[in-house]
N, C-alpha and C positions, 0 to 999 in steps of 0.2 A: 194691619191685615193685608193691605196691598203688598207690602214688602214680602210677606209669607207666600202670597199667590205668586208673585213675579219668581220667586225662588224655585217653585214647582214647575214653572214652564221652562222646558228644554228644548222643545220642537214646537213646530207649527200646529200639529195635530192636538197638543195640549190645551191651546186656546178654546178649542171647541167645549172642553168641559165648563169653561166659565161664560161662555157666550150668552146664555140665557140670563145670567145675573147682570151681565155687563149691559145688555139692551134694556133690561128693566131698571137700570140706574142703582142697583144694589151695591155694586163695586165700581170703583174707578181705577183705571189703568193707564200708565203712562205709555202710549203708542210709540213715541219716539225711542223711549228707553228699550222697549220690546223689540223694536226693529233693529236697533244696535246690537242687542244681546243675541238675537236671532240671525243677524245678518241677512234681514230681508227688507223689502220695501214697506213703508208705513201702510200704502194702500193694500197690500197683501195681508198684514196684521189686522186692519180694520175689517176685511172681508171675512176673516176667520172668526173674529170677535163677534161678528153680525150673523154667524152661521152660515155664511156663503162659502160652502165648500167647494173648490174647483173641481171639475170632473177628473177622476184618475185615469192615467193612460192604462187601459187593460191590456196585460199580457196576452198576447194572442196565442192560441194554440194552433200550431202550424199543421197543415193538412198531413204532411209526411211524418209527423211525430209518432202516429200511430203504428208506422212501419219501421220506426228507427230501431227498435230491438232486433227485428228481423233482418235489417241492413247490416247491423253489427254482427249478427249471427253468421250470415253468409261471407261477409268479408273476414271473418276470423277464422272460417273454415280452412283446415289444412289442405284440403284437396281442391276446393273450388278456386278459381282464380279470375280476375277481371283486369285485363290490360287497358281498358278504355272506358270512359264514363258512359258512353253511349251503350256499352255492352251491359253495364250494370243497370242502366235505365231501362233497357229492352227486357232484361231478365225480370225486374219489378213489374213491368207491364204485363208480362206473361203470368208469372207466379202470384201477384197480389192485385193485378187489375188497376194499377195506379192510374190516374187520369190527368195529372198535372203535365205542364210542358217540360221539354228537355231542358230548357234554360233554367227553369224553376228547380228542377231536380238538381242540376249541376251547382246551382248557387246554394242550395240547402247542404249539399255534401261539403262544398268549399268552405262555408261559414261554421260547420260544425267540426271543431278541433280534433275530436276523437275519430269522426267519420273520415276526415281529410287525411289524418296519419295513416288510418288503416288502408286507405285507397291511394296507392301511390301512382300518380298520373304521369304517363309518360307521353311527351309530346314532340314530334318531329317538326320543326319550323322551317325547314329547308324549302326552297322554292325550286320547282322543275318546270320547264317549259313543255307544254303538252302539244301535241300536233294532232289536229282533228281530222277525221276521215268522213266520206260521205257514207249515206245508208248502204248497207249490204257489202261494202267493199272489204272490210277487215275484222277479224276476230283475234283475240290474244289468248294463248294458252299458257298455263302455269300449274304448279303443284304446290300445295301447302304441305310440307313433309313432316314426318313423325310428330303429328298432333297427338300429345299423350292424353289419352282417355282413361279414366279410372272407374271401374265397375264397382257396384255395391259390395262386392266380395273383396275389394281392395286390389283385384288384379289390374295391372297396368297394361293397356292394348295401344300400341303404336299404330296410328292409322294414317292414311294419305288422303288428301282432299284435291283431286284434280278440278281445276275451273276453267271453263271457257266464258270469255267476256266479249260481248259484241261491242266494238269499239265505237258506234255511233249511238247506240240506244243504252249502252252500259248494262244490258241485260246480261245475267249471270246463270250459268248451269254448273251446278256442283254434284259431286258424287263422292261416297265413301268407298275406298278401297283398302286392302290390306297389304298391297304391294304395288311397285311401279313398273312391272314387267312390260315389255312392248305390246304383248297381246292385250294386257289390261288397259293401257292407256289408249290404244287404237279401238278397243271396244267402248271406251268412254267416249271418245270423239265421235264415233259412228252414231252412239245413242244421243249425243248432245245435238247433233245436227238433225236428227230425226225429231227431236223434242222441239226444236225452234222451227222446223218445217222447212228447211233451206240450207244452203251451203254459202259461206262468205267467199269472195274471191281471192282473199289473202289471209294467211295464217302466220302470226308472229309467235315464235316460241323462244324458250331460253335454250342454252347449249345442253340439252338433255343427252346423256349418253345413249338413251334408248332410241333417239331419233337423229343424233348428230355423230358423225364420225370424225369429221375434223372441224374444229371450231372456226367461225369467221375471224378473219384479221382484217387489217386496214386494206391490203391490196388483194385479198382473196375472199369469195363467198365461202359459205360453209358447206361441208360435203356431207349430205344426209345419208343415213342408213338405207339400205334397199327397201326394207319393210315400209319406212315412212314415206319414202319417195313414191313407191307403188300405190300407197294409200292416197297421197295427194294428187297423183295422177288420175286415179279411178274416181275421185271427187271433184277434179278440175280446179284445184287450189294451187295458188303459188305461194310455197313457203318461204319465210324470213326467219334467219336466226340472229338474235340479238349479239352485239359486241360483247365479249367477255367482260365483266365487272362494268356493265352499263344497264342495270335494271330499269333505269328510266325509260328504255325504249318501249317496254310493255308496262308502263307505270299503272295502267287501268287494272290489270290482274294483281299487280303487287299491292294495290290499295285494297282491292277486294279481298285478298287473302287475309286481312286483318279481321273481316267479318267472321270468318271460320273460327277464330279464338273464342268467339261465344260458346263453343262446345265445351271448353274448359269450365265454363260457369256451373255445369251439371255434374262435374267430376264427383264421384262417390255416390251418385243418384242412378246410374245406368244399371239395369238388371241384365241386359243382353245386347247384341249388336244391333237388334232391330230398334231398341231405345235410341241409339245413337243415330241411325238411318232417320228415324222419325224427327228427332230434333233438328238435324241438318236440314230436313225439308222444310220445317217451321222457320228456321233461320233464314233459308233462301227465299222462301216466299215473302217473308217480311221485307227482306232486302230489296227484292224486285218490285214490290208493290208501294215501296217508299219513294219519295221524290228524291231524284239525284241531285246533290248539290251542284254538279257540273251542268247539268240540262235543265234543272228546275221542272223536270217532268218525271212521272213514275216510270221506271224502267220497262214495266210490262206493257205500258201505254206505246212507248215509242217502239217496242219490237214490233208491235202490230203494224205499224207504219214502215218498218224496215223490212218485213218479210217479202213484199213485192219487189224488193231489188236484190234478193238473194238468188243464187244459182239454184236449179231444181236439184233435188235428190237423186243420186244414180239409181239405176235398177235394184230391185230387192235382192237379186242374185249377187251382185256386186256387194251390196251393203252387208249381207249375210255373212260373207267370208271373214269380215273384220269383227263379228260378234264372237264372244267366247262360245266354244262348243261344249255344251253341257249334256251329260247322261242323266235322263230323269229317273228317279227312284221314289218309291213310296214310303212315307213316315208311318211307322206303326203305331198302334194304340199305347204302346210304351214310350212313344216320342223318340224312337230310334229309327236309324236307317241302316242298311246293310251294305258294306264294301268288302270284297273279298272274304266273305263269310264271317267278318266280324261287325260289331254293331258300334254305331257312333250317335251320340246324342244331338239333338236339336231342340230349340224352344218349344214347349207344350203347345203353343198355339198353332203349330203347323202339323199337329196330329191329324191324319187322314188325308192330307194334302200330298201333292208330288212336288219334290225339290229337285233342283239340278246339282250335280256334282262335277268338279273338275279337278284333276290331280296336278299339283304343282310342285315338283321336286319330292320331298318326303311329306307333303301336306295334303289334307283332304279339304277343299274349299266347297262350302254348300251355299247355294244360292237360291232365292225365291223372288220371282218378278225383277230379275236384274239386280237384286241387292244381295250382297253377301251376308249371310244370317249366322254363319259358324264357321270354325276353321279348326281342324284337329290334326295332330301329328299321327301318321299312319304307323300303327303298331301291330303286334301279332296278339294283343289282348282280344279276348272275346267281347268285352264291354269296355267302351270308352266314354266316360260320362263326364262333362264339364260341370264344375260346381255351380255356376251361374244359371244353368238350366233347371236347377232345383227340382230334380226328379226325386221327390221325397220317398217314393216307394223303394228306392235303393238304399237309404240311410235312416230312415225313420221307423222302418218296420223290423220284425224280427229276423233272426239270422235264417230260420226256417223258410220265411217268405223269400228272402233273398236267393236262397238256394233253389226254390221252386221256380223263380222267374229265370233263373240262369238255365235250368233245366228245360223249361218251356221255350226259352230262346235257341238252345242248342237243337231242339227238334225242328226248328225252321231253317236251320243251316242247309244251304245246297253245296253238296261236295262236287268239285269238278271230277 
């Protein structure tokens, strides 16, 4: 009988079936032989025979497991991209409200083979010496160029993100533009200084062709364009240009440009340009309210300390000449504006409002509250409708209704 029982025991858990009979003396088992057969200590064998089952280590359900499928989904998306683990972390905080720490999230991704392979982490371990400045002394200016944003329609829009970084507080001002013309960049700088409530004494820039005619070399300072020189003179700023191929000189903005890559996290989700503006504002607000690794304080907190050391803004008349000159037009109930007797679409949320237009070469740029909301090629077509503006009355109704709308629009044309 005992031999038959021993033959049936192939693992520790099998001992539990005979523990009651063993304790009541109904069967006798050779503990030493069982220990050898199962390669376990005799004390362990006796515990199981006596029904003393050790507590099993419970496989913990990780907090992030409930979001794992979503993480796989966004990392597998052909349009969305995440260059840095922090960008993915911030994205999950916004979209799913995760509450774990950044280190916990990073460890979760790293230890999950599939997630780790989906997320290709790039890391620059080079070290660069940083030179600190006093409050209010210096700001750095740079442009994140050709950030590819993809609309929900699949249209790819190349955007530019000029960034002004205060060197002491690390506070950042960012905006979305669709070009890098001199007047666009000067408009951004004028608006940025108004936003922070003062002017730094120095401005460090890259060798932008819009601002620099001749680049700085070892024995010669940079030669600035007349427009940029006059701007700095009006604002009381001393400009400095970086040496070519020395981006470390303005390392603060170079570092902050990486933050803008978070816009790509929402590729394929944008319905119009306003959505991109709104997301940039969210990203910028999060960045300024977050504790800077360099200073150990939130950027917005240090800016308040820095404001008292800034130069005052020039008179409004001086500032005004650097802002884009916009002609105001009214948005009709059909979400259209008029330019040279032709109609151009804008997002429907601007119906009934006034927007500003400016002509740049062969393009019509439409602004609202200093933000560009639409851009059209200037044509001779009566109606110019962008697909992302989703003006369903033009594509979901009958042909007769389309003709009626066109006739109504033609009645409103003002001929010269």
